[in-house]
N, C-alpha and C positions, 0 to 999 in steps of 0.2 A: 306555830303556837307552842310555847313551852308550858307544859303542865306541871302542877305541883302535887304534893302528897295528898292534899285535901280533895283533889279531883277524883281520887279513887277510894275515898272513905265515905261512909254514910253520913258522918258528922259534917262533912263539907256541904251537905245539901239540906241542912236544917235551917229553919227560920220560924219566927214567932208570928202567928196570925191571930188577931182578935177574933173571938168566936162569932161576933156579929157580922164578920165579913164572909162567913160561909153561907153561900146562897141557899136558901130553902125553897125558893120558887123561881121559875124562869121569868125573864122579862117578856112583856107582851107589848107589841109584836116582837118576834124573835130578833129581828135585825136592829132593835133599839138598844142592845147591849153595848157596853163600852168596848173599845178596841185600842190596845196599846200597840203602836206601829214602830217597829225597830227597823230603820232604813239605812243605817250606816254603822260603822264601828264605834261611833261616838254619839250618835243622835237618836232620839226617839220622840214620838208625838202621841198625844191623847186625843182620840176621835171616837166616833160611833160606828158600829159595825156596818151600817148601811153605807158608809163612806168607802167601803172596800174597793168598789170598781175604780175609783179615782187613783188608787195606789198600785193598780195593776196595769199591764200594757196589752195592747192588741197582739194576739199571738201567744200570750201566756196560756198555760194549761193548769187548771185546778183538778186535782185527783181526789175523789171522794171514796169513802168506805160505805158501800150500800147494804151493809148488814142490817138486819132488823132484830130488835130486842124481842125475845119471846117472853111470855108470862111464866118466868122460871121459878117463882117462889110458890111453894105448895104448903098447905097446912092440913094436917091429918091427925090420926091417932092410931095407937097400937090396939090389939085386941083387948088389952087390959083397960083401955080408956085413956091412957096417958097421952097427952098432946105432944105432937112433934112438928118440926118445921124443916123443910129442905130447900136448898137452892141448887137447881140444876146447873151443871157446868158444861158438860159436853156428852154427846152420844158416842159411846164406845162400840156398841153393836146395835142392831135394830132393836129399838125400845129398851135398851140397856144403857143407863146413864150414870156418869160420875156426878156425885152431888155432895155439897157440904151439908151437914146435918146438925140439928139441935134438938135435944141434948145428945151428944155423941154416945154416951154410955147406954142409951136406949136403942142403938142401932147395931146390934150384934148380928153376925151372919145367921141367916135363917128367919130373922124377924120379919113379920108381915105388917104392912101399914096400909090403912085405907084413908083416902083423901076426900075432903069435903068440897062439893061444888060451890062455885061463887054464889049462885042463886039457889037458895035452899028450897025453893018451890019447884025446881026443875025435876019433877018426879019421873020424867021419861028418860033420864040419863042412866046409862049403865054405870055401875060403881067403878071407880078407878082405884086400883091397889097396886102395890109393889112389894117385892121381897128383896131383902139385903142378901146379895150373893158374894160380895167380896169387900175388902178394904183397900184403900189407896194410901200408901205411906207418904208419897210425895206431897199430897194435899191435905192429908188427914181426913179425907172424905170417904164415902161409901159408893159401891156400885149397886145400883138398884135396877132390878128387872121388873118392868111394868107390864101388867096385864091389860091389854087394850082390845077392843072389839076387832074381830078378824078383818083384815084388809085396811086397817087404819094405823096411823102412827101416833105416838105420844104428842107430838107437836099439834096435831089436829085436836086432841083432847084438852090441851092446855087452854084453849079458848073458854072452856067451861069450868076448869079447875084451878088455873094458875093466875098469879098476880104479877104485874110488872114490878121487877125488883129495883126500887130506888136505892141509891148508895146508902151505907149505914150512917153517914154524917148528915143525911137529909132526914131530919126527925120531926119537923113541924111543917110539912109541905101541904099545900092545897093544890098542887099540880095534878093535872089529869094524866092518865097513862100515855096519851098520844103526845103530850108535851115532852116526854122522855124518849122521843122517836124522831129521827130526821125525816124531812118531808120526802126524801128520795129512798127511804128504806124499802127494800124489796126482797131480801134474801134472809128468811128467818134462821136464827141460830145463835145470836148474841145474848149474853146475860147482863150486859151493861151497854149503854149507848156510846158510840163514838162522838163524844160531846162537842168537839170543835164544829161538827156539822149542824148542831142544834140551832145555830144562829142564822141559818139561811132560810129565806122565804122565796116564794114563787116570784114575787116582784123583784127581789134581788137577782134571781137567776135571769130574769128578763133584761135587767140593766147590764149584767155581765155579758150576755149574748150580744146585746146592742153595741157594746164596746169591743167586740171581737175576742173576748176571753172564752176559751173553750173548756169543756168538761170531759172527764174520763172517770171510770169507776173500777175499783178493786173490791175484794171482799176479804175481811178478816172478822171472824166470829169472836167478838170480845169475850174472853173468859178469865180464868184465874191468873193467867200469865200477865195480863195487863194491870190488874189491881193488886196482885199479891205483893206484900211489903218486902222491901230489901232488908233482911234480918242479919246479914253478915256485916262485919266491920269493913272488910276489904271487898269493895264492890266487884272486883275482877273475879271473885269466886262465886258470885251470885248466879244461880241457874234459873232461867226463865222457864215457866211451864209452856209447852207447845200449844199453839192455837192454829186453827184451820184457816187457810188462806187460798185465794184464787186470783190469778192475774191472767186476763184473757189476751189472746193475740191482738185483738183490736186495741186494747189499752197500751200494750207494748208498742204497737205501730204509732199510736197517737203521741206517745212520749218521744219516740225516735224522730218523728217528723217535727215535733215542737223544737227539740234541741237542734236539729239540722237547720231550721230556719231562724235560729237565734232566740227563740222563745224560752221562757222560764217555766220550770215544772214546780208548782207549789202544792205541797201535800196538805190536805185538809185533815189534820189530826195526826197524832203520833202513831195510830194504828196503820195509817197509810204509809208512813215512813218505815215502820217495821216490816210491812208487807213488801214494799219495793226493794228496800235495802237488803232484807233477808233473802229475797230471791237472787239479787245481784251477787251477794256473798256466797250463796250456796252453789250457784250455777256458773260463777265467774263473769256473768253479765246479766242484764235484765232480759228475761225471756218468759214466754208463757209458762205458767206454773199452776199446779193444783196439788195441795198437800198441806204440810204443817211447817210452822216456823217457831223457833224459840230465840229469835234474834234479840240480843241485848246490846244496846248502843250507848256508849258513854264517852267522855272527852278523850280525844285522840283518834277517833274514828274518822276515816276519809269517806265522805258521802259520794256515792256513785250514781244514784238515780234522781234525787231531788235537789232542787236549788233553794227552796224556801219552805216555810211552814206557817200554817194557821193552827193555833193551839189554845187551849184554856190554861188557867193557872192551876198548878198541880199541888198535891199534898207534899209536905216535907219528906225528905229521905226516900222519895219514890223513884222507881226506874224511869218514870216519865220525865221527871226533872232532869235526870242524868242524860236522857236522850236530847232534850232541848239544850242542855249545857254543851253537848258535843257540837252544836251548831254555832253558838255565840259565846261560849266560855262560861264556866261556873260562876266566877265572881261577877261578871256582868249580869248574868241571869238573876243572881241574888240582889244585886243593886236595883234592877228593874222591878223585882217583886217588892222591894222596900219602897220604891217610889210609888208603885201602885197602891200599896197599903196606906201611904201617907196622903194620897190624893183625896180630896174631898169631893162633894157632889157639885161644887160651884161650876155652873155652866153646863152641867149634865144632870140627868135624872136621878143618879145615885152614885155613891162612891164605888170604886172597883169591888166586885164581888168574886169570890174564889170558888173553885172546884166545879162539879158537873153542871150545875145550873147557873154558873157564874159567867164572867166576861172573858174576852179573848185577847190574844196577842198575835200580831202578824209579823213574822220574821222574813224580811226581804233579802234577796241574795247579797246586796251590798253590805249587810251586817254580819254575814257568815264568815267565821274565821277560817284561815287556811291551816291545814295540818301538815307539819313537817317532821315532828318528833317521832311518832310511831303510829301504828294502826291498832286500835283496840280489838280484841278478839270478839267476833260475832259469829254465832253458830246458827245453823238451821237444819 
């Protein structure tokens, strides 16, 4: 693949999206969303997500991110009565969290904040409070030390004080918190959903199993690294914020056996790609791993762990678009996006809808470009 200058600039990943195409609510049932299938270097098809099993083969392996979104948005006030809002990002030490804060000028070191319970009638709850103990230049956030009852963690308290944080572009949603959670979420820690997995239902899992398509799981706790905008002009200088990941020995064995038998490894979401490829780059091969990754993948990267991808439609100029472009090429990705935007609802329940609650794309191995020119730097 010969890359051009635009492959490594943020302007190369820009596109115009009509505002009405930003999905405000998920489709019900989940597997009724639309699916754009990219099956070769030149062809693609428009289907429904429930058709997925028919485009996979017996012996293929789907790899999912089993992270669970925590109620990471908290509302509270200072002792002066001024209202504040925080979005938890990651736990740095026990009950000490990095958080984005609003308004920032009210969060000076030493400031104490008290948070309001979701249910104002819950009189038996002990108060939840936190103190600002440091600032974080990389994110512009604050480190907050939470006071929680002895023997408990903040995550346990969030059930009573926190709110599931929908993305900022979801402004008029009627979605329930559980609709922003995959059905297989089991490991709390994410502040945003791995949205490619939102399309799966129990019925779809049963169909996949019946056709001999296997499942494996990794964990990446989605944080600021996934949704932080690329603000530099030259994307090769962009630094991803590290996110916590885990790849179990069982998942590594499943992937190795799948490839040995000629099966294909399909990542469900860009977070799975970053997890598996980040480990492969850091360790020289795919191996069990528990730690952090700041892997940033863009055109020119040679994939080592995955063969295909299921993903949603992403924001312009985002690192997620750049990762997908590394699989199928930047210009082809933009062409597919434009075709999806131009598609009407004829024959379907709705036109293609974009972003977290929107529709999906299946990139099959036959559509993945080969890389011969260079390997882009990926760190972890």
